[in-house]
C-alpha positions as CSV (number, residue, x, y, z in Angstrom):
1,T,-12.0,-60.3,-32.8
2,N,-14.8,-57.9,-33.7
3,V,-17.3,-59.9,-31.6
4,V,-15.1,-59.7,-28.5
5,Y,-14.5,-56.0,-29.0
6,S,-18.2,-55.2,-29.5
7,T,-19.2,-57.3,-26.5
8,Y,-16.5,-55.6,-24.4
9,L,-17.8,-52.2,-25.3
10,D,-21.4,-53.3,-24.7
11,V,-20.5,-54.6,-21.3
12,L,-18.7,-51.5,-20.4
13,V,-21.6,-49.3,-21.4
14,E,-23.9,-51.4,-19.2
15,F,-21.4,-51.3,-16.3
16,V,-21.0,-47.5,-16.6
17,R,-24.8,-47.1,-16.7
18,W,-25.0,-49.1,-13.5
19,L,-22.2,-47.1,-11.9
20,L,-23.9,-43.8,-12.7
21,V,-27.3,-45.0,-11.5
22,H,-25.7,-46.0,-8.2
23,D,-24.1,-42.5,-7.8
24,Y,-20.5,-43.4,-8.7
25,D,-18.5,-41.1,-10.8
26,V,-16.5,-42.6,-13.6
27,R,-13.0,-41.7,-14.7
28,L,-11.9,-42.9,-18.2
29,V,-8.2,-43.4,-18.0
30,I,-6.3,-43.7,-21.3
31,G,-3.3,-46.0,-20.7
32,D,-2.2,-45.9,-24.4
33,S,-2.7,-43.4,-27.1
34,A,-4.0,-46.2,-29.3
35,D,-7.0,-46.3,-27.0
36,L,-8.2,-42.8,-28.0
37,P,-10.5,-44.0,-30.8
38,V,-11.9,-46.7,-28.4
39,V,-12.8,-44.0,-25.8
40,Q,-14.5,-41.9,-28.5
41,E,-16.5,-45.0,-29.7
42,F,-17.4,-45.8,-26.1
43,K,-18.6,-42.3,-25.4
44,S,-20.6,-42.4,-28.6
45,L,-22.2,-45.6,-27.5
46,L,-23.1,-44.1,-24.1
47,K,-25.0,-41.3,-26.0
48,Q,-26.6,-43.8,-28.4
49,R,-27.8,-45.9,-25.5
50,S,-29.2,-42.9,-23.7
51,V,-26.8,-43.3,-20.7
52,T,-27.4,-39.8,-19.4
53,H,-25.4,-38.2,-16.6
54,E,-24.7,-34.8,-15.2
55,E,-21.7,-32.9,-16.4
56,G,-18.5,-34.0,-14.7
57,R,-19.8,-37.5,-13.7
58,V,-17.8,-39.2,-16.5
59,I,-14.3,-37.7,-16.3
60,D,-12.2,-37.9,-19.5
61,E,-9.0,-36.1,-19.2
62,P,-6.0,-36.4,-21.5
63,V,-3.0,-38.4,-20.4
64,G,0.2,-36.9,-21.8
65,S,2.8,-38.5,-19.5
66,V,3.3,-41.2,-16.9
67,D,2.9,-38.5,-14.3
68,D,-0.6,-37.7,-15.7
69,L,-1.5,-41.4,-15.7
70,L,-0.3,-41.8,-12.1
71,K,-2.2,-38.7,-11.0
72,Q,-5.4,-40.0,-12.6
73,L,-5.1,-43.5,-11.2
74,G,-4.2,-41.9,-7.8
75,A,-7.5,-39.9,-7.9
76,T,-9.6,-43.1,-8.0
77,D,-10.9,-45.2,-5.1
78,L,-11.2,-48.4,-7.2
79,V,-9.9,-49.2,-10.6
80,V,-11.4,-51.3,-13.4
81,A,-8.7,-51.7,-16.0
82,T,-8.0,-53.6,-19.2
83,R,-4.5,-52.4,-20.0
84,F,-1.8,-54.4,-18.2
85,H,0.2,-51.3,-17.1
86,N,-2.9,-49.7,-15.7
87,V,-3.6,-52.8,-13.6
88,L,0.1,-52.9,-12.5
89,L,0.4,-49.2,-11.7
90,S,-2.9,-49.2,-9.8
91,L,-1.6,-52.1,-7.7
92,V,1.7,-50.2,-7.1
93,L,-0.5,-47.3,-5.9
94,D,-2.3,-49.7,-3.5
95,K,-5.5,-49.4,-5.4
96,P,-8.0,-52.3,-5.4
97,V,-8.3,-53.4,-9.0
98,L,-10.8,-55.3,-11.1
99,A,-8.9,-56.4,-14.2
100,I,-10.4,-57.2,-17.5
101,S,-7.8,-59.5,-18.9
102,F,-7.0,-59.9,-22.6
103,H,-3.6,-61.5,-22.0
104,H,-2.4,-64.2,-19.7
105,K,0.2,-61.8,-18.1
106,C,-2.7,-59.8,-16.6
107,S,-4.4,-62.9,-15.2
108,S,-1.1,-64.1,-13.9
109,L,-0.4,-60.8,-12.1
110,M,-3.8,-60.8,-10.5
111,R,-3.3,-64.5,-9.4
112,Q,0.1,-63.7,-7.9
113,M,-1.4,-60.7,-6.1
114,G,-4.1,-63.0,-4.7
115,L,-6.8,-61.2,-6.6
116,S,-8.0,-63.8,-9.1
117,E,-11.6,-63.3,-8.1
118,Y,-11.3,-59.8,-9.4
119,C,-10.2,-60.7,-12.9
120,Q,-12.5,-61.3,-15.8
121,D,-11.4,-62.8,-19.1
122,I,-12.3,-60.4,-21.9
123,N,-13.4,-63.3,-24.1
124,Y,-16.1,-64.2,-21.6
125,I,-16.9,-60.7,-20.2
126,N,-20.3,-60.4,-18.6
127,A,-21.8,-57.1,-17.3
128,Q,-23.7,-58.7,-14.3
129,E,-20.5,-60.5,-13.2
130,L,-18.5,-57.3,-13.6
131,I,-21.0,-55.5,-11.4
132,E,-20.9,-58.3,-8.8
133,Q,-17.1,-58.3,-8.8
134,F,-17.1,-54.5,-8.4
135,C,-19.5,-54.6,-5.5
136,D,-17.4,-57.3,-3.8
137,L,-14.2,-55.3,-4.5
138,E,-15.7,-52.2,-2.9
139,K,-16.9,-54.2,0.1
140,N,-13.5,-55.7,0.6
141,A,-11.3,-52.7,-0.4
142,E,-10.1,-51.8,3.0
143,R,-9.2,-55.4,3.8
144,L,-7.4,-55.7,0.4
145,R,-5.3,-52.5,0.5
146,P,-2.8,-53.8,3.1
147,L,-2.6,-57.1,1.3
148,I,-1.9,-55.4,-2.0
149,K,0.7,-53.2,-0.4
150,Q,2.4,-56.2,1.3
151,K,2.5,-58.1,-2.1
152,T,3.8,-55.1,-3.9
153,V,6.6,-54.5,-1.4
154,A,7.6,-58.2,-1.7
155,F,7.6,-58.1,-5.5
156,R,9.6,-54.9,-5.5
157,K,12.2,-56.4,-3.2
158,A,12.4,-59.5,-5.4
159,L,12.8,-57.3,-8.5
160,D,15.5,-55.1,-6.8
161,N,17.4,-58.3,-5.9
162,Q,17.0,-59.6,-9.5
163,Y,18.3,-56.4,-11.0
164,A,21.2,-56.2,-8.5
165,E,22.2,-59.8,-9.4
166,I,22.0,-59.0,-13.1
167,L,24.0,-55.8,-12.8
168,N,26.6,-57.5,-10.6
169,K,27.0,-60.2,-13.3
170,I,27.3,-57.6,-16.1
171,S,29.8,-55.6,-14.0
172,N,31.9,-58.7,-13.2
173,S,31.8,-59.8,-16.9
174,A,32.9,-56.3,-18.1
175,S,35.8,-56.2,-15.6
176,S,37.1,-59.6,-16.6
177,S,37.2,-58.7,-20.3
């Protein structure tokens, strides 16, 4: 709804203000071309709310391919993401992630990764809680990286096994026709 969207942008403006005041650089990563107008609106809100920063502190580079997306995610230390595939790809890159979930699949992924405490429902998003979760994520990042890697490897093996089984069934079905 419009209220959720407005609240989401308001919270992100406050969060980015906090990040900049505390000497963090911010990279806006576009996970979907449909998000371009959202980023423009967000940047406009930053200006309207007098969130000032030095040139280069808020990085907004175009993403034209999956390679671009992976490079940008790879250039981060911590990721705060709303798009499911940005959360997923960050985890695949062993990046600690704070997810803003607008769909149960994102919440489910974070739960399966053992990262539920770093997931916030977009319908109840809160700037202070986001800041607290971010601080906690940063404090625990080095402890979380090997856990993220371990879970990712296990899920990749399970997925490989699942695809092998499916392809084997398709192959057997095709050869018996």
